Every structure is written in C-alpha cells, then in structure tokens.
C-alpha positions as CSV (number, residue, x, y, z in Angstrom):
1,M,-43.4,-67.8,27.8
2,T,-43.2,-65.6,24.3
3,P,-44.4,-62.3,24.4
4,V,-47.3,-61.4,22.0
5,K,-48.8,-58.5,20.2
6,M,-52.1,-58.2,21.2
7,S,-53.7,-58.4,17.6
8,F,-53.8,-60.8,14.8
9,S,-52.5,-60.0,11.4
10,L,-55.1,-59.4,8.8
11,L,-54.4,-62.8,7.6
12,S,-55.1,-64.2,10.7
13,I,-58.3,-62.3,11.2
14,L,-59.6,-63.6,8.1
15,V,-58.5,-67.5,9.3
16,V,-59.8,-66.9,12.7
17,G,-63.1,-65.4,11.7
18,I,-63.6,-68.7,9.7
19,L,-62.6,-70.9,12.2
20,A,-64.9,-69.2,14.9
21,K,-68.0,-69.0,12.6
22,G,-69.7,-71.6,14.3
23,I,-69.0,-70.1,17.8
24,S,-69.3,-66.4,17.2
25,G,-71.3,-66.1,13.7
26,G,-68.2,-65.1,12.0
27,V,-67.4,-62.1,13.8
28,L,-63.8,-61.8,15.7
29,N,-65.5,-59.8,18.6
30,T,-64.3,-61.0,22.0
31,R,-63.7,-59.0,25.1
32,I,-61.2,-58.2,28.0
33,I,-60.5,-61.4,29.9
34,G,-62.1,-60.8,33.6
35,G,-63.7,-57.5,32.5
36,E,-67.2,-56.2,33.1
37,N,-69.9,-54.7,30.6
38,A,-69.3,-51.0,30.1
39,K,-71.8,-48.5,28.7
40,I,-70.6,-46.2,25.9
41,A,-71.6,-43.3,28.0
42,E,-68.5,-44.2,30.2
43,F,-66.2,-44.6,27.1
44,P,-67.5,-42.4,24.4
45,H,-63.9,-42.0,23.0
46,Q,-63.7,-45.7,22.4
47,V,-64.1,-46.9,18.6
48,S,-63.8,-50.3,16.8
49,L,-61.8,-50.8,13.8
50,R,-63.1,-53.1,11.4
51,Y,-61.5,-55.0,8.7
52,Q,-64.2,-56.2,6.0
53,N,-66.6,-55.5,8.9
54,R,-64.9,-57.7,11.3
55,H,-63.6,-55.8,14.6
56,Y,-59.8,-56.5,15.1
57,C,-58.6,-53.6,16.9
58,G,-59.6,-50.6,19.3
59,G,-58.9,-47.0,18.9
60,T,-59.7,-43.5,20.7
61,I,-61.0,-40.4,19.4
62,I,-58.7,-37.6,20.1
63,S,-60.2,-35.0,17.5
64,T,-63.2,-35.0,15.6
65,K,-61.0,-36.2,12.6
66,H,-58.3,-38.3,14.2
67,I,-58.3,-41.8,15.8
68,L,-55.4,-42.7,18.0
69,T,-54.4,-46.4,17.7
70,A,-51.4,-48.8,18.0
71,A,-48.8,-49.0,14.9
72,H,-49.4,-52.9,14.6
73,C,-53.0,-52.4,13.8
74,I,-52.6,-50.6,10.7
75,I,-48.9,-51.7,9.5
76,E,-50.2,-54.1,6.9
77,F,-52.4,-51.7,5.4
78,V,-49.6,-49.2,4.9
79,Q,-47.0,-51.9,4.0
80,Q,-48.9,-54.2,1.6
81,D,-51.2,-51.3,0.3
82,Y,-54.5,-52.8,1.3
83,P,-57.4,-50.7,0.0
84,L,-58.5,-48.4,2.6
85,K,-62.2,-49.0,1.8
86,D,-61.9,-52.2,3.5
87,L,-61.0,-50.7,6.8
88,T,-63.8,-48.6,8.8
89,V,-64.1,-46.9,12.1
90,I,-67.2,-47.5,14.2
91,T,-68.0,-44.9,17.0
92,G,-70.8,-44.4,19.5
93,T,-71.9,-47.7,20.6
94,N,-70.6,-50.2,23.2
95,S,-72.0,-53.1,20.9
96,L,-70.2,-54.8,18.1
97,A,-73.7,-55.9,16.6
98,T,-75.8,-52.9,16.6
99,G,-75.6,-49.0,16.7
100,G,-73.1,-46.5,16.2
101,D,-71.9,-44.6,13.3
102,T,-69.5,-46.0,10.4
103,Y,-66.6,-43.7,9.1
104,G,-64.4,-44.4,6.2
105,I,-60.7,-43.8,6.2
106,Q,-59.0,-41.0,4.5
107,N,-55.6,-41.4,5.7
108,L,-53.3,-43.2,8.2
109,T,-50.0,-43.5,9.4
110,Y,-47.7,-45.1,12.2
111,H,-44.7,-44.0,13.8
112,S,-41.6,-43.9,11.5
113,S,-39.3,-45.7,14.2
114,Y,-42.0,-48.4,14.9
115,D,-40.0,-51.9,15.2
116,D,-42.6,-54.6,14.4
117,S,-40.8,-57.1,16.8
118,A,-40.5,-58.7,20.2
119,S,-36.8,-57.8,20.1
120,S,-37.5,-54.2,20.4
121,T,-40.7,-54.8,22.4
122,W,-42.6,-53.2,19.6
123,R,-41.4,-49.7,20.6
124,H,-43.2,-47.0,19.3
125,D,-46.3,-48.7,18.8
126,I,-48.5,-45.8,17.9
127,A,-50.5,-44.7,14.8
128,I,-53.1,-42.1,13.7
129,I,-55.9,-42.7,11.5
130,R,-58.0,-39.6,9.7
131,L,-61.3,-40.1,9.1
132,S,-63.0,-39.4,5.7
133,T,-65.5,-37.2,7.4
134,E,-65.6,-35.4,10.7
135,L,-67.7,-37.0,13.4
136,T,-70.2,-35.0,15.5
137,V,-69.4,-35.0,19.2
138,S,-72.4,-36.3,21.1
139,S,-73.0,-38.1,24.4
140,S,-72.1,-41.3,23.1
141,Q,-68.8,-40.3,20.9
142,S,-66.6,-37.6,22.1
143,I,-62.9,-36.6,22.3
144,I,-60.5,-37.6,25.1
145,S,-57.9,-35.5,26.4
146,L,-54.3,-35.9,26.0
147,P,-52.1,-36.0,29.2
148,T,-50.6,-32.7,30.2
149,E,-48.1,-34.6,32.6
150,D,-46.8,-38.2,32.7
151,A,-48.9,-40.8,34.3
152,P,-48.1,-41.7,38.0
153,T,-47.4,-45.1,39.3
154,D,-49.2,-47.3,41.9
155,V,-52.6,-45.8,40.8
156,D,-55.4,-47.4,39.2
157,A,-56.4,-46.7,35.4
158,T,-59.1,-48.1,33.3
159,V,-58.6,-50.3,29.9
160,S,-61.6,-50.9,27.7
161,G,-61.9,-53.2,24.6
162,W,-63.8,-55.9,22.8
163,G,-60.8,-58.2,23.1
164,R,-60.9,-62.0,23.9
165,V,-62.6,-63.5,27.0
166,L,-61.1,-66.6,27.2
167,Y,-57.4,-67.7,26.4
168,P,-56.5,-69.6,24.4
169,S,-60.0,-70.4,23.8
170,Y,-62.3,-67.9,22.1
171,S,-65.8,-66.3,23.1
172,S,-68.1,-63.8,21.5
173,P,-69.9,-61.2,23.6
174,T,-70.3,-58.1,21.8
175,S,-70.6,-55.4,24.4
176,L,-67.7,-53.3,25.4
177,Q,-65.6,-54.3,28.4
178,K,-63.7,-52.6,31.2
179,A,-61.1,-53.6,33.7
180,S,-59.3,-51.9,36.5
181,V,-54.9,-51.8,35.9
182,T,-52.6,-50.9,38.4
183,L,-49.9,-48.7,36.8
184,L,-46.5,-49.9,37.5
185,N,-42.9,-48.6,37.9
186,N,-41.1,-49.6,34.7
187,T,-38.2,-50.9,36.6
188,Y,-40.6,-53.0,38.6
189,C,-42.3,-54.0,35.4
190,Q,-38.9,-55.1,33.9
191,S,-38.3,-57.6,36.7
192,F,-41.4,-59.4,35.7
193,V,-40.7,-59.7,31.8
194,N,-37.8,-60.7,29.8
195,L,-38.2,-57.8,27.7
196,A,-36.4,-54.3,27.4
197,I,-38.7,-51.8,28.8
198,Y,-38.0,-48.4,27.5
199,D,-39.3,-45.0,28.8
200,S,-41.9,-45.0,26.2
201,H,-43.7,-48.1,27.7
202,L,-46.1,-48.0,30.2
203,C,-46.7,-51.4,32.4
204,G,-50.2,-52.2,33.9
205,L,-50.8,-55.5,36.1
206,Q,-54.0,-57.1,37.1
207,E,-54.6,-60.0,39.3
208,Y,-54.5,-63.4,37.6
209,G,-57.7,-63.9,35.6
210,I,-57.8,-60.1,34.5
211,G,-56.4,-58.6,31.6
212,V,-56.3,-57.6,28.0
213,C,-56.1,-59.9,25.1
214,S,-56.2,-60.2,21.1
215,G,-59.0,-57.8,20.0
216,D,-58.1,-55.1,22.6
217,S,-55.0,-53.7,20.6
218,G,-54.8,-49.9,20.0
219,G,-57.4,-49.4,22.7
220,P,-57.4,-46.7,25.4
221,L,-55.9,-47.2,29.0
222,I,-57.7,-44.1,30.9
223,Y,-56.5,-42.3,34.0
224,N,-58.0,-39.0,35.3
225,N,-60.0,-38.5,32.1
226,T,-57.1,-38.7,29.7
227,I,-55.6,-41.3,27.5
228,V,-52.2,-42.4,29.2
229,G,-51.6,-45.7,27.2
230,I,-52.5,-47.5,24.0
231,V,-52.6,-51.4,24.4
232,S,-49.7,-53.1,22.8
233,W,-48.4,-56.2,23.9
234,G,-48.4,-58.8,26.7
235,Y,-47.3,-62.2,27.7
236,G,-50.4,-64.6,27.3
237,C,-53.6,-63.1,28.6
238,A,-54.5,-62.5,32.1
239,I,-51.9,-64.7,33.5
240,G,-50.9,-62.3,36.3
241,M,-48.1,-60.8,34.1
242,P,-48.0,-57.1,33.4
243,D,-49.5,-55.9,30.1
244,G,-47.8,-53.5,27.9
245,Y,-48.8,-50.0,26.8
246,T,-47.4,-47.3,24.6
247,R,-47.0,-44.4,27.0
248,V,-49.0,-41.6,25.2
249,Y,-47.4,-38.6,27.2
250,S,-43.7,-39.7,25.5
251,Y,-45.4,-39.0,22.3
252,L,-47.3,-35.7,22.5
253,D,-45.0,-33.9,19.8
254,Y,-45.7,-36.9,17.4
255,I,-49.4,-36.8,18.2
256,K,-49.9,-33.1,17.5
257,T,-47.5,-32.8,14.4
258,T,-49.0,-35.8,12.8
259,M,-52.8,-34.3,13.4
260,L,-51.6,-31.3,11.6
261,E,-50.0,-33.4,8.8
262,L,-53.3,-35.4,8.5
263,A,-55.6,-32.2,8.9
C-alpha cells in the first residue's frame, strides 16, 4: 500500500469540495476515523485552516501570533504564490459550521529542508503561520506548551482534528474529533512501514478502525499538556498501521527562531 500525506492539495480541495457538495453542502469537513466528539475547552489550542472558507488542515496555537502546522499544508501557498487573503485561521470553536474567531494571515513559512515526497517520508514537515492580528487568550482559545523533553514511548497521547470519518468514502460531521494514540518506538514503527523513519518522526498507532485521515493534517498530537507531534502522513486511514507525525521536540530551535523572524 502506498503511503499518503494526510491532506489534499489546494486544487484537490476545490475538486473534492465540488464532488462532495451533495453530501456535505460543499464543505470539506470530515473527521478523525473512529474518534469521538471533543469540546473546545478540551482543545482550546486547536485551529482550523481554511482555503476560501473550506477547512483543509488543522493547526495549533503556540503564541498569540503564531500557529504551528505541517509544511505540506502551506507549501503551495508559498511555491505557487497564492494570495494570502484566501487563507484564514479559525480559532475558539469545535464546530466548522458556527462560532469562533477568524484571523487573516500576515506571513507563513515552512522548514527549508522539507521534502514533499514519500521517498523522504515527508521529512521536516513543519511550518509556522503568523496571524495578521494577535488573538486574545480565553477559555476557548489558548496557547499549548512546547515540550521540554522528548515524548516517551508506550504511552497514550491524544490527536484531534476535523479529518475524514470514512475511508475511502467521505462524511461531513462538523464537530471536532479526538482519539487516543499509543506512541511507538521508531524502530518498532519501522517494522510496520516500508518507509525511512527518522529521529524527527514520531509514530502513533491505534486499533483497526481508529486513526487520522485527510483533513487532520497539521493538527496536534498532545501528551501531558504539550504538543509532541504534528499530523503528517499515514498508510491509508485507520487500517491498523502506524500514522506518522512530525516530532516537535526535534524542532524546538527551528520553532523559536522562526517565531522571532515572524514576530
């Protein structure tokens, strides 16, 4: 089976949005497979990235100005010079249909060594967005802590997002979803997948029928109230194979430096 990124290209978003219109009212807003409804008070750091008001990726509040996400969620904006006015960030709501605050984008950047290909297992899949205005911290939108140490293995973490609920079919619930993920040793993860697993990767495994899917990309994997991973890639969706995350601890220097550059 071919590994896939957990997101569509911007062109695909438009195409799928049109094809799914009869199912979802034209909004590409599906969820974590096998997850359960989540309250925004549980995940006030979670944001929705919208292209022309359609959800396509997740992200995480790491300061009042900055959103952490995956490089493959924004690379086309940078490479193809798409207008930033078409990209918005929605905070403070667990619903894709109602509530929350809308923020424009002042700037965005992804890791200079990011390789947008399966041959490198989408290594360095990390990006930072600078909001056009600072957000106000509240019970429904707040900053998640960065890790001060590497994530342990054989523990449960939590992933959240609005990705697809059925694979390969589509569905359209609007509520934020959450699921428990067991963090794996990278060597053990390597035994499952025909991909190079680097130290900067983090693998998570759920039972068959539970897992991230398209639309969850860029969203957070949380352990001990810190963001330890960014949703990046997987083999299909929820088929009992590990999902791949960007290991946030490996990029602390990059994150801090980039936040200063995009101050």
